[in-house]
C-alpha positions in Angstrom: -13.1 52.2 23.5 -11.4 52.6 20.1 -8.1 51.7 21.8 -9.5 48.4 23.2 -10.9 47.6 19.7 -7.5 48.2 18.2 -5.8 46.0 20.8 -8.3 43.3 20.2 -7.7 43.3 16.5 -4.0 43.2 17.0 -4.4 40.2 19.3 -6.6 38.4 16.7 -4.0 39.1 14.0 -1.2 37.7 16.1 -3.2 34.5 17.0 -4.0 34.0 13.3 -0.3 34.2 12.4 0.6 31.7 15.2 -2.0 29.2 13.8 -0.7 29.5 10.3 2.8 28.9 11.5 1.7 25.8 13.4 -0.1 24.5 10.4 3.0 24.9 8.2 5.2 23.1 10.7 2.8 20.2 11.0 2.7 19.9 7.2 6.5 19.8 7.0 6.6 17.0 9.6 4.1 14.9 7.8 5.9 15.4 4.5 9.2 14.2 6.0 7.6 11.2 7.6 6.0 10.3 4.3 9.3 10.6 2.4 11.0 8.4 5.0 8.4 5.7 4.5 8.8 5.9 0.7 12.5 5.4 1.1 12.1 2.4 3.3 9.7 0.8 0.9 12.1 1.3 -2.0 15.0 -0.3 0.0 12.8 -3.3 0.8 11.9 -3.7 -2.9 15.6 -3.6 -3.8 16.4 -6.2 -1.1 13.7 -8.5 -2.4 15.0 -8.2 -6.0 18.5 -9.0 -4.8 17.4 -12.2 -3.0 15.4 -13.3 -6.1 18.5 -12.8 -8.2 20.7 -14.8 -5.8 18.1 -17.6 -5.8 18.0 -17.6 -9.6 21.9 -17.8 -9.8 21.9 -20.7 -7.4 19.4 -22.5 -9.5 21.5 -21.9 -12.6 24.5 -23.4 -10.9 22.5 -26.5 -9.9 21.3 -26.9 -13.5 24.9 -26.6 -14.8 26.0 -29.4 -12.5 23.2 -31.7 -13.6 24.0 -30.9 -17.2 27.6 -32.2 -16.7 26.4 -35.4 -15.0 24.1 -36.2 -17.9 26.5 -35.9 -20.9 24.4 -38.2 -23.2 21.3 -36.1 -22.9 23.2 -32.8 -23.2 21.8 -31.3 -26.4 18.2 -32.0 -25.5 18.5 -30.7 -21.9 20.4 -27.5 -23.0 17.5 -26.7 -25.4 14.9 -27.2 -22.7 16.9 -25.3 -20.1 17.3 -22.3 -22.5 13.6 -22.2 -23.1 12.9 -22.5 -19.4 15.5 -19.8 -18.6 14.0 -17.5 -21.2 10.5 -17.9 -19.8 11.7 -17.1 -16.3 13.6 -14.1 -17.5 10.4 -12.8 -19.3 8.4 -13.5 -16.1 10.9 -11.6 -14.0 10.8 -8.7 -16.5 7.0 -8.6 -16.4 6.9 -8.7 -12.6 9.4 -5.8 -12.5 7.4 -3.8 -15.0 4.2 -4.5 -13.1 5.8 -3.3 -9.8 7.1 -0.1 -11.5 3.7 0.6 -12.9 2.0 0.1 -9.5 4.6 2.3 -7.8 4.0 5.1 -10.4 0.2 4.8 -10.0 0.6 5.1 -6.2 2.8 8.2 -6.5 0.4 9.8 -8.9 -2.6 9.2 -6.6 -0.6 10.6 -3.6 0.3 13.7 -5.6 -3.4 14.3 -6.7 -4.5 13.8 -3.1 -2.0 16.5 -1.8 -3.0 18.9 -4.6 -6.7 18.5 -3.7 -6.0 19.1 0.1 -3.9 22.1 -0.7 -6.7 23.6 -2.9 -9.3 23.0 -0.2 -7.2 24.7 2.4 -6.6 27.7 0.2 -10.3 28.0 -0.5 -11.0 27.9 3.3 -8.4 30.6 3.9 -9.8 32.8 1.2 -13.3 32.4 2.6 -12.1 33.2 6.1 -10.3 36.4 4.9 -13.5 37.5 3.0 -15.5 37.1 6.2 -13.0 39.1 8.2 -13.0 41.8 5.6 -16.8 42.0 5.6 -16.8 42.2 9.4 -14.2 45.1 9.4 -16.3 46.9 6.8 -19.4 46.6 8.9 -17.6 47.9 12.0 -16.2 50.8 10.0 -19.7 51.7 8.7 -21.1 51.5 12.2 -18.5 53.8 13.6 -19.0 56.3 10.8 -22.7 56.1 11.4 -22.3 56.9 15.1 -20.0 59.8 14.3 -22.5 61.2 11.9 -25.2 60.9 14.4 -23.1 62.6 17.0 -22.5 65.5 14.6 -26.1 65.8 13.8 -27.0 65.9 17.5 -24.5 68.6 18.1 -25.9 70.6 15.3 -29.5 70.1 16.6 -28.3 71.2 20.1 -26.9 74.4 18.7 -30.1 75.2 16.8 -32.1 74.3 19.8 -30.2 76.7 22.0 -30.6 79.6 19.5 -34.4 79.1 19.2 -35.0 77.9 22.7 -37.0 80.9 24.0 -39.2 81.3 21.0 -40.1 77.7 20.3 -40.2 75.8 23.6 -43.4 73.9 22.7 -42.2 73.2 19.2 -38.8 71.9 20.5 -40.5 69.6 23.0 -42.6 68.0 20.2 -39.6 67.8 18.0 -37.6 66.2 20.7 -40.3 63.6 21.4 -40.5 62.8 17.7 -36.7 62.4 17.5 -36.6 60.2 20.5 -39.3 58.0 19.0 -37.4 57.8 15.7 -34.2 56.9 17.5 -35.9 54.1 19.4 -37.3 52.8 16.2 -33.9 53.0 14.6 -32.2 51.2 17.5 -35.0 48.6 17.4 -34.4 48.0 13.6 -30.6 47.8 14.2 -31.1 45.3 16.9 -33.3 43.2 14.6 -30.8 43.5 11.9 -28.1 42.4 14.2 -30.1 39.4 15.3 -30.7 38.4 11.7 -27.0 38.7 11.0 -26.2 36.4 13.9 -28.7 33.9 12.8 -27.4 33.9 9.3 -23.9 33.5 10.5 -24.8 30.5 12.6 -26.6 28.9 9.7 -23.6 29.4 7.5 -21.3 27.8 10.2 -23.6 24.9 10.4 -23.5 24.4 6.6 -19.7 24.5 6.7 -19.6 21.9 9.4 -21.9 19.7 7.4 -19.7 20.1 4.3 -16.6 19.2 6.4 -18.3 16.1 7.7 -19.2 15.1 4.1 -15.6 15.6 3.0 -14.3 13.5 5.8 -16.7 10.7 5.0 -15.7 10.7 1.3 -12.0 10.6 2.4 -12.6 7.6 4.6 -14.5 5.8 1.8 -11.6 6.4 -0.6 -9.1 5.1 2.0 -11.2 1.9 2.4 -11.4 1.4 -1.4 -7.6 1.7 -1.6 -7.2 -0.9 1.1 -9.6 -3.3 -0.7 -7.7 -2.8 -4.0 -4.4 -3.5 -2.3 -5.7 -6.7 -0.7 -7.1 -7.8 -4.0 -3.8 -7.3 -5.7 -2.0 -9.2 -3.0 -4.4 -12.1 -3.3 -4.0 -12.2 -7.1 -0.2 -12.2 -6.7 -0.3 -15.1 -4.3 -2.6 -17.1 -6.6 -0.2 -16.5 -9.5 2.8 -17.6 -7.5 1.0 -20.7 -6.4 0.1 -21.5 -10.0 3.7 -21.0 -11.1 4.9 -23.4 -8.4 2.4 -26.1 -9.4 3.4 -25.7 -13.0 7.0 -26.2 -12.2 6.2 -29.3 -10.0 4.2 -30.8 -12.9 7.1 -30.2 -15.4 9.5 -31.8 -12.9 7.2 -34.9 -12.6 6.9 -35.0 -16.4 10.7 -34.9 -16.8 11.1 -37.7 -14.2 8.5 -39.9 -15.9 10.3 -39.3 -19.3 13.6 -40.4 -17.8 12.1 -43.5 -16.2 10.5 -44.4 -19.5 13.9 -44.0 -21.4 15.6 -46.0 -18.7 13.1 -48.9 -19.1 13.4 -48.7 -22.9 17.2 -49.0 -22.6 17.0 -51.9 -20.2 14.5 -53.7 -22.4 16.8 -53.2 -25.4 19.8 -54.6 -23.5 17.8 -57.6 -22.3 16.6 -58.3 -25.9 20.3 -58.1 -27.1 21.3 -60.5 -24.3 18.6 -63.0 -25.2 19.5 -62.8 -28.8 23.2 -63.5 -28.0 22.2 -66.4 -25.7 20.0 -67.9 -28.4 22.8 -67.7 -31.0 25.2 -69.2 -28.5 22.8 -72.1 -27.8 22.3 -72.6 -31.6 26.0 -72.8 -32.2 26.5 -75.2 -29.3 23.8 -77.4 -30.6 25.3 -77.4 -34.1 28.8 -78.1 -32.6 27.4 -81.0 -30.5 25.6 -82.4 -33.5 28.9 -82.4 -35.5 30.7 -84.0 -32.5 28.1 -86.8 -32.3 28.4 -87.5 -36.0 32.1 -87.6 -35.7 32.0 -90.0 -32.7 29.5 -92.3 -34.5 31.9 -92.4 -37.5 34.9 -93.2 -35.3 32.9 -96.0 -33.5 31.8 -97.3 -36.8 35.4 -97.4 -38.1 37.3 -98.7 -35.0 34.6 -100.0 -32.8 35.9 -97.9 -29.9 36.4 -94.2 -29.0 40.0 -93.0 -29.0 41.6 -91.6 -25.8 42.6 -88.5 -27.7 39.0 -87.8 -28.8 37.7 -88.1 -25.2 40.3 -85.8 -23.8 39.6 -83.2 -26.5 35.9 -83.3 -25.6 36.7 -82.9 -21.8 38.9 -79.8 -22.4 36.2 -78.2 -24.6 33.5 -78.8 -22.0 35.8 -77.4 -19.3 36.4 -74.3 -21.4 32.7 -73.9 -22.1 32.0 -74.2 -18.4 34.6 -71.5 -17.5 33.2 -69.1 -20.1 29.7 -69.7 -18.8 30.9 -69.0 -15.2 32.7 -65.9 -16.4 29.6 -64.6 -18.2 27.5 -65.3 -15.1 30.0 -63.4 -13.0 30.0 -60.4 -15.4 26.2 -60.5 -15.4 26.1 -60.4 -11.6 28.7 -57.6 -11.6 26.6 -55.6 -14.1 23.4 -56.2 -12.0 25.3 -55.1 -8.9 26.5 -51.9 -10.6 23.0 -51.2 -11.9 21.5 -51.6 -8.4 24.3 -49.3 -7.0 23.6 -46.7 -9.7 19.8 -46.9 -9.0 20.4 -46.6 -5.2 22.6 -43.4 -5.8 20.0 -41.9 -8.1 17.3 -42.5 -5.5 19.4 -41.0 -2.7 20.2 -38.0 -4.9 16.5 -37.6 -5.7 15.6 -37.9 -2.1 18.1 -35.1 -1.2 16.8 -32.9 -3.9 13.3 -33.3 -2.6 14.4 -32.6 1.0 16.2 -29.5 -0.2 13.2 -28.3 -2.2 10.9 -28.9 0.8 13.2 -26.9 3.1 13.3 -24.0 0.5 9.5 -24.1 0.3 9.2 -24.0 4.1 11.7 -21.1 4.2 9.8 -19.2 1.6 6.5 -19.8 3.5 8.0 -18.6 6.7 9.4 -15.5 4.9 6.0 -14.7 3.5 4.3 -15.2 6.9 6.8 -12.8 8.4 6.2 -10.2 5.6 2.4 -10.5 6.0 2.7 -10.1 9.8 4.9 -7.0 9.3 2.5 -5.6 6.7 -0.4 -6.2 9.1 1.4 -4.3 11.9 2.2 -1.4 9.6 -1.5 -1.2 8.6 -2.5 -1.2 12.2 0.0 1.5 13.0 -1.3 3.6 10.1 -4.9 3.2 11.3 -3.9 4.2 14.8 -2.0 7.3 13.5 -4.9 8.2 11.3 -7.4 7.9 14.2 -5.1 10.0 16.4 -4.8 12.6 13.7 -8.6 12.7 13.3 -9.1 13.0 17.1 -6.6 15.9 17.2 -8.3 17.7 14.3 -11.7 17.2 16.0 -10.3 18.5 19.3 -8.8 21.5 17.5 -12.1 22.3 15.8 -14.0 22.1 19.1 -11.5 24.4 20.7 -11.7 26.9 17.8 -15.5 26.8 18.1 -15.4 27.5 21.8 -12.9 30.4 21.3 -15.2 31.8 18.6 -18.3 31.6 20.8 -16.4 33.1 23.7 -15.3 36.1 21.5 -18.8 36.6 20.3 -20.1 36.7 23.9 -17.4 39.2 24.8 -18.3 41.4 21.8 -22.0 41.2 22.8 -21.2 42.1 26.3 -19.0 45.1 25.1 -21.8 46.2 22.8 -24.3 46.1 25.6 -22.0 48.1 28.0 -21.4 50.6 25.2 -25.1 51.0 24.7 -25.8 51.4 28.4 -23.1 54.0 28.6 -24.7 55.9 25.8 -28.1 55.7 27.5 -26.6 56.9 30.7 -24.9 59.9 29.0 -28.1 60.7 27.2 -30.1 60.8 30.5 -27.5 62.9 32.2 -27.5 65.3 29.4 -31.3 65.6 29.4 -31.3 66.1 33.2 -28.7 68.8 32.8 -30.7 70.6 30.1 -33.8 70.4 32.2 -32.0 71.8 35.2 -30.6 74.6 33.1 -34.1 75.5 31.9 -35.4 75.5 35.4 -32.6 77.9 36.5 -33.4 80.2 33.6 -37.1 80.3 34.6 
């Protein structure tokens, strides 16, 4: 029987080591998986920053080109561009700092979570070892007790044989008394054993309840994390939207300003033109007035207009007509150039808007893809989490079944052991009785 007990303990020890090994391997796998995910995330962040940088450089090139085309407004635009560039740089810096902060926070929380899990596991292991120690101590005490009882019985037997003839009646009474005491003792032990079992079951039940509570808290924390993440994403999108609207408004403002300046310029040119026209008309009127006075004087003196005077007037009128036509032609040419310039500016503006529209669509498509990807990753994580929980549950159920099975086997062995003792006792009594009969 002792040999069987020893084998059983060796087997339990071996199983325990196997379980610990499996747990260790599982943790190593999870750790590697997590590290891989972290690495992928960092690479994505770097790729994103690189794209933003390229976009920013392209924007700067475009601004440089516009700067060269608008030489007259150079100083003013340079100042505005520098201010704008500075703000964007500050914004990028803040975004980067914010991301770094979020990343550090996440790593800190992960570390705390791991520490907590590790601590819980160590406490469970410690508790388990304590229970096993108690169990072994109890078994040891039981064995020593049995040994002691056996020794006492042997002693009693010896004394009984020595005083058998003289105290038959006394021995009989003593024997009955001892039997009664033994029964009482066994009864008490049985009750004690029952109480221990009950206590053990109660303790297991409490532990299961605690485990459930911990699982529930864990789930709650996970949900809170998900909500916080969604909130941050929403805030980020809102901020981006506001920034875009702000840029659009600034662009519109700049456009209106340019239009206003253009109109002011045209107005000034027209006023200058009108002023010149009026001066020209005034001079012509003065010249014609002088000519009329001159003609009147000639007519008064000779009575007729000279041929030379008429020809001079024709040449002058012809020259004035040619100059007027030339001015009209120049005016038309300027109008044509002005229209051509406006047309080119409108086409340029149209192209800029189309380009901007395409960039917005591209950005929108990119964000949709990223959101879809994130959604799939979250679904995958949820699935993995559920599978892990199911496996844990299955494992616990299996352990519970194994434990119950072992307890039943132990009970069965205890029962067999007890029956064997009873049988030996009866045979011994029978033998003693037979021996006494023979002596008689």
